[in-house]
C-alpha angles and dihedrals in degrees: 000000000000113000102219134137096263092054093043090052087051091051091046089052090055091044090053093061095084088045089051092051092048090048091052092055099039109129093230135104092247100051094105091053091048094050090047090051091051093047091046089050089051092049090049094050088047089062091034099054092051094045093049092046091056096040097049095036092245099131112142138177089244091053091046090053101040100042096068091041092054090050095048092046092053094045092046090049089051094046092049090050092049093049089051091047092054104052096153121100092251119066092000099072091048093046089050093049091048092050094049091048092050095043091041092051093049091053093046096046091045090054090047092050092049090050094047091049090052090058095041096252102106092124087067090069101034118148109284133199087259090059091049092049089049091049095050093045090049093048093051091047095051092047093052090048092049093049092049098177122098114277119212087340094307122122099247095183092055094042089048092053092050093046089049090057091047089050090052090052092048086047091058092043093050091048090053090050090052094046091048089052093048097041099084091049093047091050092047091051094048092050095053 
């Protein structure tokens, strides 16, 4: 492993997950704000470590492996906490369905990318603009849901729920795009 700032930021993001969970459950009035700040910092470092790695020529196999893992762990932790925090039929069921869709897609596409890399076709399932739009929508939704309180007079909780449902829809759409790109290669490899 190469010790450079991008990889250190990625490791710090993983290390922040327990702090994020503790902040979420703190029995104080500012716990939602603390959890939101930690999640926002993780989201910023997710962008920053990739930017720095490319800018400084510090990309590494370790970073390429660990960066998406760190992102998925933080998002999964946040979604699990949000499902637990919304146990009522509405919005709980919809939050639960959105969380399963988002986490399930991440597992499926990670497995697809691993398989495609093994057969030398990873470029066929490279991150697309749809994946970036899905990630951005998902991050904003989670931030609003964690914050809970009205923000600049806007009902952040309700906006967060709706953005999470939009993110789940984009998640399904992007998964279909990736699977359609991989399908001909899958069929070709099964036939040979």
